[in-house]
N, C-alpha and C positions, 0 to 999 in steps of 0.2 A: 365559423365557430366549430363546425363539424370537423374540418381539416385540422384545426388546432388540437381538438380532443384526440384525433387519430394519432397525431404526432406524439402527444403526451403519453399515450399508451405504449409507444414503441421504445421509450427509454427516458433517461434523465436529461432535463435541461441543465446544462452546465455553462455558465458564463465564463469569461476569461479576464478577470480583473488583475491577474498577477503576471508579472514578467518572469518570475522564477519562484521556486519553492520557498526561498528564504523570506519572502514577503508575508508568508502565512503565519498565523498564530494558532495554538491548540492548547487544550488543558491536559496537564499530566495526570498521573494516577491519583495525586492528592488534590486535583482540581486547580492547581496553580497554572496561570497562563504562561505558556512557554513560547518564545519567538523562535521560529525555525532558523533565523539568522544565526542562532547560537551554534548551528551545525555547519556553518560556511566552511568551504575548503575540505569537506569530508565527503566520502561516498556514502550514500544512504540507501537503505532498503526499507520501503514502506510495506507493511503487511497488515491485513485484517485478520484477527484471531478470534476464536470462540472456544471457551472452556467446555462448552457443551458438545463440541464436535468429537466424534470418536477418534479422530486422528490428532487431537490436540497435543498429546504427549510426544508423539513422534515428530510432529511439526515443530514444536517448541524446542525440543532437544536439538533438532537439526539447525534451527536458528542460532542457538547458543554455540553450537559447533562452528558455524560460519563466523560468528563474532570472534571466537577464540583463534581461528586460523587466519583471519584477515587483519586483526590488530586494531590499534587505537584510532586510526583514521577512517575506520569503517563503523558506521552506527546503524543499528536496527531499531526502527520506530514501529512499535506494535500497537494497533488500535482495536480494542475489544468491541465485539458486536454480537448480539444474539438474535438479530432480526431475521436471519436466514432460517433459523429454527422456529421462528414465531414464538420465542420465549420473551415475555415482557417482565423485566425486573428493573429494580432501581440501580443507580450507579453503585451504591454501597453493596448491594447483593452481588453485582458483577465483580467488584473488587474482592469480596470475600471468597467468591467461587474460584477466582484465579489464584489467590494467595494460599488457599488450602492445599494446592497441588505441591507436593514436596519437591518436584523437579523444577519448579519455576525459580529462576534466579534473576530478579529484576535489577541486579547490578550489571548484568551483561546485556540485557534487552531493555530498551527504554519503553516502558508500558505507559500508555496514555489513558485518558478517561474514555469511557464508552462513547461510541459514535454511531451515527447512521450512515450507511453505505450508499443508499439510494433515496429517491423521492425528494419531497420539499425540504426535508430537514437534513439532507446530505451534508456531511462535514466539509469544511473548506479544503481539508487535505485531500479527500477523495474526489472532490469536485475538480481540483487541479490535476490529479492523477488521471481521471477519466478524460478530461478535456485534452490532455497532452499525450495520449497514448492511442493505441489502435481500438480502444473502446469507443472513441469519438467518431461519429459519422457526419462528415462535413455537409453532405447534401441535405440531411434532415435537420442538422443543427442540434442533435441530441447524442447522448452517450448510451451505449448498451449498459444495462444494469449489471452490477456485480451479483453473481448467483452462486459463488463458491466462497467458502472460508479459505484463508491462506493464499489469496491472490497477492502477488508481490510486484512492486514497482521499484526499479533501480534508478537512482538519481545520481547524476555526475557531480563533480565539484563546482560546476557553474549553476547548479540548481535546476537542471533540465532533466526530463525523463529520458533515460537511455534505452530501457527495455522493460518488458512486463512478462510475467510468468504465471501460469495456472498450476495448481498443485499436482495435476495429473500430466503435465508436460513431460516428455521423455528426458530422463537424466537432468531434471530441473535443478537439483542441488549443485551438481557439477557445473552446469551452465551458469548459474548465478555466481559461483565461486570464480570461474574463469573470467566472466564479464566484469565482476567487481575488481578482480586483481588487475585486469587491463586498465581500468579507470584509475586505480590507485597508483600504479607504477609506470604506466606508459602513456599517461594522458597528454603529455606534450606532443606525442606523435599522432594523436587522434584529432581530426578536424571535422567540423560539421557533423557531429554524432547524430544519428537518426535511429528510430526504432528499427530493430533488426527484423525486417519483414521476412527474411528467409527462415527465421526461427519461429515466427508466430504462425500458428494454425488458425486461420480466420474462422473456420467452421466452429471452433470451440467457443467463440464469442457471440454466436447467434442466439 
């Protein structure tokens, strides 16, 4: 029992019931159930956002710019959360907080309903992202918790995680753009895509 408790303290337990991202469902900004298979054959960027973060404006505008530059076969799925700031609000209050920002264009960014990023109530989207990225620690069977807003996961056209990015990674916007463009236009030449370990600084995930 003691060993199990120690493991629980180290991170999230994330099972692996999905073969790809398209098997997941999530609630959109209006709480409608959306099937991720609606995004098949597109390159996706999954990101957790918070309107209470001081960098929200810069981050959101950067996301909108990425969408503009990469076109219709690239979609950004943004999942609001306030748990990292320990702000406990309702879904309605979260929605109002986001929409009152005049720079938010939810026609460019697919904004979903508020989610949990860690713990027992972790959303299926982030459970998948953590399990299939460098957040997952095979030996312990757990995933390191998300401790930053605007952590991003890039998903290829097969519904697999290609890479992950922290907001303070060097040249992160350019890196996401180049990686997404590669997946969009050169995917026939990419085989057995794996997480780019040369780009990930593991120390940042401890």
